[in-house]
N, C-alpha and C positions, 0 to 999 in steps of 0.2 A: 502494498499499500504505500509505504512511504518514497519506497525509490517512484512507481509511478502518477504521484505530486510532486515529486522534483520533477520530474521528464514534464506536466502539466505549466508547473510554475515555470520552465526553462522555454516554454512555449509561447509562451504568456508575455515573458521579458522577448523574445524574440519577435513578436506582433508587436510588441509595443514601440519595440529597436525601430521599425520598418514605420511607423505611425512616426516618431521623432523623426527620426530622417528625409519623413516625407513632411515635414514643419505642420503635420499638422496634433502633433501632442509636442505639451512645452518640457523644459530641461527641466520642471520642478518636479512636473506631476510624473514624468518619467520616473526619477530620481526617489521620491517616495512609493509608486510600483514597484522599481527595482529593491529598494531596502526593503520592504514588506514578504519577498519574498523565500524567510525565513527558513522554510523545508530543503526548500533549492540550495539555498549555502550549507545547509547543514549538513549534506550529502555528500561535500564536494571537502577535498583539501582545505583547511585553513588557510591559504594563500591567496586559494581563490575571492574568498571573503576580499583580504585585505586590497584587491587588485581590482577586486567590482569595487570599494570603499573612495580609493583612490581618484578613479575615474568618475566614479558620478562626483566626488568633491571638484577636480575638476571643473565635470558639464555643467554643476550651479553656480562654478564660480566663473564662469563662461557667460552663464547667462546674465552678466551683470554689463558686461559690456554690448552696444550693438553692432560694433564691424571688428570681423575678425582678426583679430593679434597672431602672432606666433604660439604665445602661448596656451592661448583659447581658441584653436581652430572648431570653430563645430562639429566639420567637415573629421576630422580626426580625431576626436573624440567617438563619434560613431562608430567610425571604424575601428578602432582598440575595442568600441564595446561589445562591437562584431566577432571578432575578433575572439574577444574572453569567449563570449554565445560558446562559439565554435570547441574554443578548447574545453570548455565546463560539459558539451557534449559530447565530447571525446571521453573526456574522466569520468561521466554519466555511465556510458557504454561500456568503456571497462571494468567497470565495477567496481 
């Protein structure tokens, strides 16, 4: 049950990420939703949580800027979150 819930939360994360990339979801809303995926984070090695929280912190900080800067490129953060999701999926599959 926990594994299937973790996979469902990962699916929700990926769906939200697509909405974020398409600018249909705000940085704050995405971050709140991602932080709420406790079962997913518990199913992964601790380092995954640390990396995700770091990316989310940068995403939220980047929302303070109206233009892209070298430190807070929205697209680069979305790409990083996508890579995180891919690695998380592989880690869950490996089991």
